[in-house]
C-alpha positions in Angstrom: 3.5 -12.2 18.4 7.0 -13.1 17.4 9.6 -10.8 15.8 8.6 -11.6 12.2 4.9 -11.4 12.9 5.3 -7.8 14.1 7.8 -6.7 11.4 5.9 -7.8 8.3 2.8 -5.7 8.9 5.0 -2.7 9.5 6.8 -3.3 6.2 3.5 -3.8 4.4 2.2 -0.5 5.8 5.3 1.3 4.6 4.8 -0.2 1.2 1.2 0.9 1.2 2.2 4.5 2.0 4.7 4.4 -0.8 2.0 3.1 -3.2 -0.3 5.9 -2.2 2.3 8.5 -2.7 3.3 7.0 -6.1 -0.2 6.6 -7.3 -1.2 10.1 -6.4 1.9 11.5 -8.0 1.2 9.6 -11.2 -2.4 10.9 -11.3 -1.4 14.5 -10.6 1.4 14.5 -13.1 -0.8 13.1 -15.8 1.3 10.0 -16.3 -0.1 6.6 -16.9 -3.6 6.9 -15.3 -4.3 3.2 -15.2 -1.0 2.5 -13.4 -1.8 5.2 -10.8 -5.2 3.8 -10.1 -3.9 0.3 -9.8 -1.3 1.5 -7.3 -4.0 3.1 -5.2 -6.1 -0.1 -5.4 -3.1 -2.2 -4.4 -2.5 0.1 -1.4 -6.1 -0.4 -0.2 -5.8 -4.2 -0.6 -2.5 -4.2 1.3 -4.0 -2.1 4.1 -7.0 -4.5 4.3 -4.7 -7.5 4.5 -2.8 -5.9 7.4 -6.0 -5.1 9.2 -7.3 -8.6 8.8 -4.0 -10.2 9.9 -3.8 -8.1 13.1 -7.4 -8.8 14.2 
């Protein structure tokens, strides 16, 4: 795997962790519930994409 091929999944996983943290914070704080759920769904999709790309 080249440099870009190993860097992009790492960046995607960092983004997924940030989405999980932001989504749970929105849900706990009582903010926009729909946006919090969508952030969690986006994190799951992003993690799935990384898993598929690394297989």
